[in-house]
N, CA, C and O atoms as a GROMACS GRO file, in nm:
protein
  332
    1MET      N    1   1.186   0.460  -1.751
    1MET     CA    2   1.064   0.388  -1.715
    1MET      C    3   1.082   0.327  -1.576
    1MET      O    4   1.181   0.260  -1.548
    2LEU      N    5   0.984   0.353  -1.490
    2LEU     CA    6   0.989   0.300  -1.354
    2LEU      C    7   0.949   0.153  -1.353
    2LEU      O    8   0.862   0.111  -1.429
    3GLU      N    9   1.013   0.075  -1.266
    3GLU     CA   10   0.976  -0.066  -1.253
    3GLU      C   11   0.837  -0.079  -1.190
    3GLU      O   12   0.756  -0.161  -1.233
    4PHE      N   13   0.811   0.003  -1.087
    4PHE     CA   14   0.681   0.001  -1.019
    4PHE      C   15   0.619   0.139  -1.029
    4PHE      O   16   0.674   0.237  -0.980
    5LYS      N   17   0.504   0.146  -1.093
    5LYS     CA   18   0.445   0.270  -1.140
    5LYS      C   19   0.363   0.346  -1.035
    5LYS      O   20   0.362   0.469  -1.036
    6PHE      N   21   0.296   0.274  -0.946
    6PHE     CA   22   0.200   0.338  -0.856
    6PHE      C   23   0.250   0.344  -0.711
    6PHE      O   24   0.291   0.244  -0.653
    7ASP      N   25   0.246   0.465  -0.656
    7ASP     CA   26   0.271   0.488  -0.514
    7ASP      C   27   0.136   0.473  -0.445
    7ASP      O   28   0.045   0.554  -0.466
    8THR      N   29   0.123   0.369  -0.363
    8THR     CA   30  -0.005   0.334  -0.300
    8THR      C   31   0.006   0.358  -0.151
    8THR      O   32   0.094   0.304  -0.084
    9GLN      N   33  -0.084   0.441  -0.098
    9GLN     CA   34  -0.083   0.474   0.044
    9GLN      C   35  -0.224   0.464   0.100
    9GLN      O   36  -0.321   0.499   0.032
   10LEU      N   37  -0.236   0.416   0.223
   10LEU     CA   38  -0.366   0.408   0.288
   10LEU      C   39  -0.348   0.381   0.437
   10LEU      O   40  -0.239   0.348   0.484
   11LEU      N   41  -0.458   0.397   0.508
   11LEU     CA   42  -0.464   0.364   0.649
   11LEU      C   43  -0.563   0.250   0.667
   11LEU      O   44  -0.663   0.242   0.596
   12ILE      N   45  -0.533   0.162   0.762
   12ILE     CA   46  -0.623   0.053   0.800
   12ILE      C   47  -0.655   0.070   0.948
   12ILE      O   48  -0.564   0.084   1.030
   13THR      N   49  -0.783   0.069   0.984
   13THR     CA   50  -0.822   0.065   1.124
   13THR      C   51  -0.893  -0.066   1.150
   13THR      O   52  -0.963  -0.119   1.064
   14GLY      N   53  -0.875  -0.117   1.270
   14GLY     CA   54  -0.939  -0.243   1.306
   14GLY      C   55  -0.895  -0.284   1.446
   14GLY      O   56  -0.841  -0.203   1.522
   15GLU      N   57  -0.919  -0.408   1.478
   15GLU     CA   58  -0.879  -0.463   1.607
   15GLU      C   59  -0.779  -0.575   1.583
   15GLU      O   60  -0.796  -0.656   1.492
   16GLY      N   61  -0.676  -0.579   1.665
   16GLY     CA   62  -0.579  -0.688   1.656
   16GLY      C   63  -0.497  -0.688   1.528
   16GLY      O   64  -0.454  -0.794   1.482
   17LEU      N   65  -0.476  -0.571   1.471
   17LEU     CA   66  -0.394  -0.562   1.350
   17LEU      C   67  -0.249  -0.597   1.383
   17LEU      O   68  -0.199  -0.565   1.491
   18ASP      N   69  -0.181  -0.662   1.289
   18ASP     CA   70  -0.043  -0.707   1.310
   18ASP      C   71   0.041  -0.656   1.193
   18ASP      O   72   0.032  -0.708   1.082
   19GLU      N   73   0.123  -0.554   1.219
   19GLU     CA   74   0.199  -0.495   1.109
   19GLU      C   75   0.295  -0.595   1.045
   19GLU      O   76   0.317  -0.589   0.924
   20ASP      N   77   0.352  -0.686   1.124
   20ASP     CA   78   0.443  -0.786   1.067
   20ASP      C   79   0.370  -0.881   0.973
   20ASP      O   80   0.421  -0.914   0.866
   21GLU      N   81   0.251  -0.925   1.012
   21GLU     CA   82   0.171  -1.014   0.928
   21GLU      C   83   0.134  -0.945   0.797
   21GLU      O   84   0.145  -1.004   0.690
   22ILE      N   85   0.090  -0.820   0.806
   22ILE     CA   86   0.052  -0.744   0.687
   22ILE      C   87   0.173  -0.721   0.597
   22ILE      O   88   0.165  -0.739   0.476
   23ASN      N   89   0.283  -0.682   0.657
   23ASN     CA   90   0.408  -0.661   0.583
   23ASN      C   91   0.448  -0.789   0.509
   23ASN      O   92   0.477  -0.785   0.389
   24ASP      N   93   0.449  -0.901   0.580
   24ASP     CA   94   0.490  -1.028   0.520
   24ASP      C   95   0.398  -1.068   0.405
   24ASP      O   96   0.444  -1.111   0.300
   25TYR      N   97   0.266  -1.053   0.424
   25TYR     CA   98   0.172  -1.091   0.319
   25TYR      C   99   0.195  -1.009   0.193
   25TYR      O  100   0.204  -1.063   0.083
   26ILE      N  101   0.205  -0.878   0.210
   26ILE     CA  102   0.223  -0.792   0.092
   26ILE      C  103   0.354  -0.825   0.021
   26ILE      O  104   0.356  -0.839  -0.101
   27ARG      N  105   0.462  -0.837   0.096
   27ARG     CA  106   0.593  -0.871   0.036
   27ARG      C  107   0.589  -1.004  -0.040
   27ARG      O  108   0.646  -1.017  -0.148
   28ASP      N  109   0.521  -1.103   0.019
   28ASP     CA  110   0.520  -1.238  -0.038
   28ASP      C  111   0.422  -1.254  -0.154
   28ASP      O  112   0.437  -1.346  -0.235
   29ASN      N  113   0.320  -1.167  -0.163
   29ASN     CA  114   0.211  -1.193  -0.257
   29ASN      C  115   0.184  -1.083  -0.358
   29ASN      O  116   0.112  -1.106  -0.456
   30ILE      N  117   0.239  -0.964  -0.337
   30ILE     CA  118   0.212  -0.852  -0.428
   30ILE      C  119   0.346  -0.791  -0.468
   30ILE      O  120   0.417  -0.736  -0.384
   31GLU      N  121   0.379  -0.800  -0.596
   31GLU     CA  122   0.508  -0.751  -0.643
   31GLU      C  123   0.518  -0.600  -0.627
   31GLU      O  124   0.425  -0.526  -0.660
   32GLY      N  125   0.633  -0.554  -0.577
   32GLY     CA  126   0.656  -0.412  -0.559
   32GLY      C  127   0.780  -0.386  -0.476
   32GLY      O  128   0.859  -0.477  -0.453
   33ASP      N  129   0.796  -0.260  -0.432
   33ASP     CA  130   0.910  -0.226  -0.346
   33ASP      C  131   0.876  -0.107  -0.257
   33ASP      O  132   0.767  -0.049  -0.266
   34SER      N  133   0.969  -0.072  -0.171
   34SER     CA  134   0.956   0.042  -0.079
   34SER      C  135   0.838   0.028   0.016
   34SER      O  136   0.768   0.125   0.043
   35LEU      N  137   0.815  -0.094   0.067
   35LEU     CA  138   0.702  -0.118   0.155
   35LEU      C  139   0.726  -0.063   0.294
   35LEU      O  140   0.829  -0.088   0.356
   36LEU      N  141   0.628   0.011   0.343
   36LEU     CA  142   0.619   0.048   0.483
   36LEU      C  143   0.482   0.004   0.531
   36LEU      O  144   0.380   0.040   0.472
   37ALA      N  145   0.480  -0.074   0.638
   37ALA     CA  146   0.356  -0.114   0.704
   37ALA      C  147   0.382  -0.092   0.852
   37ALA      O  148   0.440  -0.177   0.919
   38VAL      N  149   0.339   0.022   0.904
   38VAL     CA  150   0.374   0.060   1.040
   38VAL      C  151   0.251   0.104   1.118
   38VAL      O  152   0.156   0.158   1.062
   39GLY      N  153   0.256   0.078   1.247
   39GLY     CA  154   0.146   0.120   1.333
   39GLY      C  155   0.132   0.028   1.452
   39GLY      O  156   0.228  -0.035   1.497
   40GLY      N  157   0.009   0.022   1.502
   40GLY     CA  158  -0.020  -0.059   1.619
   40GLY      C  159  -0.134  -0.155   1.591
   40GLY      O  160  -0.166  -0.183   1.475
   41ASP      N  161  -0.196  -0.206   1.698
   41ASP     CA  162  -0.298  -0.308   1.679
   41ASP      C  163  -0.434  -0.253   1.637
   41ASP      O  164  -0.526  -0.330   1.610
   42THR      N  165  -0.448  -0.119   1.630
   42THR     CA  166  -0.575  -0.061   1.584
   42THR      C  167  -0.561   0.031   1.462
   42THR      O  168  -0.661   0.071   1.404
   43LEU      N  169  -0.437   0.064   1.422
   43LEU     CA  170  -0.414   0.152   1.307
   43LEU      C  171  -0.281   0.118   1.241
   43LEU      O  172  -0.177   0.116   1.307
   44ILE      N  173  -0.285   0.092   1.111
   44ILE     CA  174  -0.165   0.063   1.032
   44ILE      C  175  -0.163   0.157   0.912
   44ILE      O  176  -0.264   0.176   0.845
   45LYS      N  177  -0.046   0.215   0.886
   45LYS     CA  178  -0.025   0.295   0.765
   45LYS      C  179   0.051   0.209   0.666
   45LYS      O  180   0.151   0.146   0.700
   46ILE      N  181   0.003   0.208   0.542
   46ILE     CA  182   0.066   0.134   0.434
   46ILE      C  183   0.119   0.232   0.330
   46ILE      O  184   0.051   0.329   0.294
   47HIS      N  185   0.240   0.206   0.284
   47HIS     CA  186   0.300   0.280   0.171
   47HIS      C  187   0.372   0.175   0.088
   47HIS      O  188   0.455   0.101   0.140
   48TYR      N  189   0.340   0.168  -0.043
   48TYR     CA  190   0.398   0.063  -0.127
   48TYR      C  191   0.401   0.108  -0.272
   48TYR      O  192   0.305   0.168  -0.320
   49HIS      N  193   0.509   0.078  -0.340
   49HIS     CA  194   0.522   0.102  -0.484
   49HIS      C  195   0.493  -0.029  -0.555
   49HIS      O  196   0.560  -0.130  -0.530
   50THR      N  197   0.395  -0.030  -0.644
   50THR     CA  198   0.352  -0.152  -0.712
   50THR      C  199   0.288  -0.117  -0.845
   50THR      O  200   0.252  -0.002  -0.870
   51ASN      N  201   0.273  -0.217  -0.930
   51ASN     CA  202   0.196  -0.199  -1.054
   51ASN      C  203   0.052  -0.247  -1.037
   51ASN      O  204  -0.030  -0.232  -1.129
   52THR      N  205   0.020  -0.304  -0.921
   52THR     CA  206  -0.114  -0.356  -0.896
   52THR      C  207  -0.169  -0.303  -0.763
   52THR      O  208  -0.187  -0.380  -0.668
   53PRO      N  209  -0.196  -0.173  -0.756
   53PRO     CA  210  -0.244  -0.116  -0.630
   53PRO      C  211  -0.376  -0.175  -0.584
   53PRO      O  212  -0.402  -0.180  -0.464
   54TRP      N  213  -0.460  -0.221  -0.677
   54TRP     CA  214  -0.589  -0.280  -0.640
   54TRP      C  215  -0.570  -0.405  -0.554
   54TRP      O  216  -0.655  -0.435  -0.470
   55LYS      N  217  -0.460  -0.478  -0.573
   55LYS     CA  218  -0.434  -0.595  -0.491
   55LYS      C  219  -0.402  -0.554  -0.347
   55LYS      O  220  -0.443  -0.622  -0.252
   56VAL      N  221  -0.330  -0.445  -0.331
   56VAL     CA  222  -0.299  -0.394  -0.197
   56VAL      C  223  -0.428  -0.353  -0.128
   56VAL      O  224  -0.451  -0.388  -0.013
   57LEU      N  225  -0.513  -0.278  -0.199
   57LEU     CA  226  -0.640  -0.232  -0.142
   57LEU      C  227  -0.730  -0.350  -0.107
   57LEU      O  228  -0.791  -0.352   0.000
   58GLU      N  229  -0.738  -0.447  -0.196
   58GLU     CA  230  -0.824  -0.563  -0.173
   58GLU      C  231  -0.778  -0.640  -0.048
   58GLU      O  232  -0.860  -0.676   0.036
   59TYR      N  233  -0.648  -0.665  -0.037
   59TYR     CA  234  -0.596  -0.736   0.080
   59TYR      C  235  -0.620  -0.656   0.208
   59TYR      O  236  -0.673  -0.709   0.306
   60CYS      N  237  -0.583  -0.530   0.208
   60CYS     CA  238  -0.595  -0.447   0.328
   60CYS      C  239  -0.740  -0.436   0.374
   60CYS      O  240  -0.766  -0.428   0.494
   61ALA      N  241  -0.835  -0.437   0.281
   61ALA     CA  242  -0.976  -0.430   0.317
   61ALA      C  243  -1.021  -0.554   0.392
   61ALA      O  244  -1.122  -0.550   0.462
   62THR      N  245  -0.948  -0.664   0.380
   62THR     CA  246  -0.982  -0.785   0.457
   62THR      C  247  -0.934  -0.774   0.601
   62THR      O  248  -0.975  -0.854   0.686
   63LYS      N  249  -0.847  -0.676   0.630
   63LYS     CA  250  -0.789  -0.661   0.764
   63LYS      C  251  -0.866  -0.562   0.850
   63LYS      O  252  -0.856  -0.566   0.973
   64GLY      N  253  -0.942  -0.472   0.787
   64GLY     CA  254  -1.016  -0.371   0.862
   64GLY      C  255  -1.072  -0.267   0.767
   64GLY      O  256  -1.076  -0.288   0.646
   65ASP      N  257  -1.113  -0.154   0.822
   65ASP     CA  258  -1.161  -0.042   0.740
   65ASP      C  259  -1.040   0.027   0.677
   65ASP      O  260  -0.942   0.056   0.746
   66ILE      N  261  -1.048   0.054   0.547
   66ILE     CA  262  -0.941   0.128   0.481
   66ILE      C  263  -0.991   0.267   0.445
   66ILE      O  264  -1.107   0.285   0.409
   67TYR      N  265  -0.901   0.366   0.456
   67TYR     CA  266  -0.937   0.504   0.424
   67TYR      C  267  -0.811   0.586   0.400
   67TYR      O  268  -0.700   0.533   0.408
   68ASP      N  269  -0.829   0.714   0.370
   68ASP     CA  270  -0.718   0.802   0.328
   68ASP      C  271  -0.634   0.734   0.220
   68ASP      O  272  -0.511   0.730   0.227
   69ILE      N  273  -0.704   0.682   0.120
   69ILE     CA  274  -0.640   0.607   0.012
   69ILE      C  275  -0.587   0.704  -0.093
   69ILE      O  276  -0.658   0.792  -0.141
   70VAL      N  277  -0.460   0.687  -0.126
   70VAL     CA  278  -0.396   0.768  -0.230
   70VAL      C  279  -0.320   0.673  -0.323
   70VAL      O  280  -0.238   0.593  -0.277
   71VAL      N  281  -0.348   0.682  -0.452
   71VAL     CA  282  -0.273   0.605  -0.552
   71VAL      C  283  -0.223   0.708  -0.654
   71VAL      O  284  -0.302   0.768  -0.727
   72GLU      N  285  -0.093   0.725  -0.658
   72GLU     CA  286  -0.033   0.822  -0.750
   72GLU      C  287   0.047   0.750  -0.857
   72GLU      O  288   0.118   0.653  -0.829
   73ASN      N  289   0.036   0.799  -0.979
   73ASN     CA  290   0.108   0.743  -1.092
   73ASN      C  291   0.246   0.811  -1.098
   73ASN      O  292   0.258   0.922  -1.150
   74MET      N  293   0.346   0.745  -1.044
   74MET     CA  294   0.481   0.803  -1.037
   74MET      C  295   0.545   0.817  -1.174
   74MET      O  296   0.631   0.903  -1.193
   75GLN      N  297   0.506   0.733  -1.271
   75GLN     CA  298   0.562   0.746  -1.405
   75GLN      C  299   0.516   0.876  -1.469
   75GLN      O  300   0.596   0.945  -1.533
   76ARG      N  301   0.389   0.910  -1.453
   76ARG     CA  302   0.340   1.038  -1.506
   76ARG      C  303   0.412   1.154  -1.438
   76ARG      O  304   0.449   1.252  -1.504
   77GLN      N  305   0.432   1.144  -1.307
   77GLN     CA  306   0.504   1.249  -1.236
   77GLN      C  307   0.647   1.262  -1.288
   77GLN      O  308   0.696   1.373  -1.309
   78ALA      N  309   0.713   1.148  -1.310
   78ALA     CA  310   0.851   1.149  -1.361
   78ALA      C  311   0.856   1.209  -1.502
   78ALA      O  312   0.957   1.268  -1.541
   79ASP      N  313   0.747   1.194  -1.576
   79ASP     CA  314   0.740   1.248  -1.712
   79ASP      C  315   0.694   1.394  -1.713
   79ASP      O  316   0.676   1.453  -1.819
   80GLY      N  317   0.676   1.454  -1.594
   80GLY     CA  318   0.638   1.594  -1.585
   80GLY      C  319   0.489   1.618  -1.602
   80GLY      O  320   0.447   1.731  -1.627
   81LEU      N  321   0.409   1.513  -1.588
   81LEU     CA  322   0.265   1.524  -1.601
   81LEU      C  323   0.200   1.514  -1.464
   81LEU      O  324   0.266   1.477  -1.367
   82GLN      N  325   0.072   1.545  -1.455
   82GLN     CA  326   0.001   1.530  -1.329
   82GLN      C  327  -0.014   1.382  -1.298
   82GLN      O  328  -0.057   1.304  -1.384
   83GLY      N  329   0.022   1.343  -1.174
   83GLY     CA  330   0.021   1.201  -1.136
   83GLY      C  331  -0.108   1.158  -1.078
   83GLY      O  332  -0.124   1.041  -1.042
   0.00000   0.00000   0.00000
């Protein structure tokens, strides 16, 4: 059984985006692991393993437009099922 079930990935576009601020907020407020928040001031890519992907999406939507959203169930994949 995986500790964190969902692989959550998305892009954020906006103005004045700060990858360190986004990284810190997600780490401090949304339980999970394997966080990547990388990019520049107009585009950030997020990758995070969590049990609450909706919290990641909700937060990121406050920072700019979110798109290319992918949420995969890694537990189903580990069990040999479609994720």
